[in-house]
N, C-alpha and C positions, 0 to 999 in steps of 0.2 A: 504494499500500499504506499502511496506517496501523497504527502500533504502539499496541496497546491497553493491555496490562498488563505491567508489569515487576515481578518478585518478587526480593527480596534476603533472604539469611540474614545475621543480625547480632546483636550483643550487646544493643543498646538500641534496640528498634524505634520507640518513641515519639519519642525524641530525633533519630533519623536521619530519620523522617518529617517532623518539624518543619523540620529543616535543608533537606531536598530540597524541601519545599513553598516555603520561602523562595527557594531557587535558581530554581525554575521560576515563581515569582511566584503560586503558588496561595494562596488566602486562609488556608487552614488545613492542618494536618497534625498528627498525633499518634497516640495510642493508638486502636486500632480500637474500643475500649471507648467512646470519645467520638464515634465516627462517627454520622452521621445514621441514623435508625431504618430508613430504606429499605435501607441497607446491612447493618445488624446483624440485622434481622429474619430474612432467609434463613439467615444464619449461625447464629443461635440455633435456628432451626427444624431445622437440620442437627445440632443437638446441642452446639454450642459454648457454654461456660460464660463467666461474666465473667473468670475466670482466663485462659481461652484467648484471649478478646479482648484482655485486657491484655497478652498476650505478642505482639501483632501491632500493626503500625503502618500508617497509610494516609495517602497524600498524593494528592489528586485535583483535577484541573482542573475547576472548576464548569461550564465551557462544554462539556466533553466532547471538546474538540479535542486536548488534550494527553494523554500517557499517564497511566494510573492506576498509582501505585507502591505496592506491598505490601512490608511488612518483617515477617519472621518471626524471633523470638528463637530462637537456637540456643545450647546450652551450650558447644560446642566452638569453637575458632577455627582459622583457617588451614587448614581441611580441603581447600579447593579451590585452595590456592595452587600446588601442583605442576601441576595442570591448567591454570591460568592462565599460569604462566610457561612451560610447554611450548608455548603458543601465542604466545609473544613478549611477554607482559605482564611489566612490572617491578613487583614488589611491595616496599613498604618498610613498615617498622614505624613507626607513627605515635606510639608511646609516647615 
């Protein structure tokens, strides 16, 4: 089995995409607005605007072997914390 795509809700998609690109050793990561045209073209054809793309981040393994990571900006925080802690996850405030 191969894990292809992982999506995260977050406050700062570009920053988180750059961080995880560095963790996985991917050469780039950041705003989806800066993604290669073969990625942005279908999104634009689906009706996404520059503002929509700027609110998303992407980190991708250029070889295709590792997972593609998507990050979506959401205004609210900690929405899923009760669900995560109910499954044995410990959450801590990083501030």
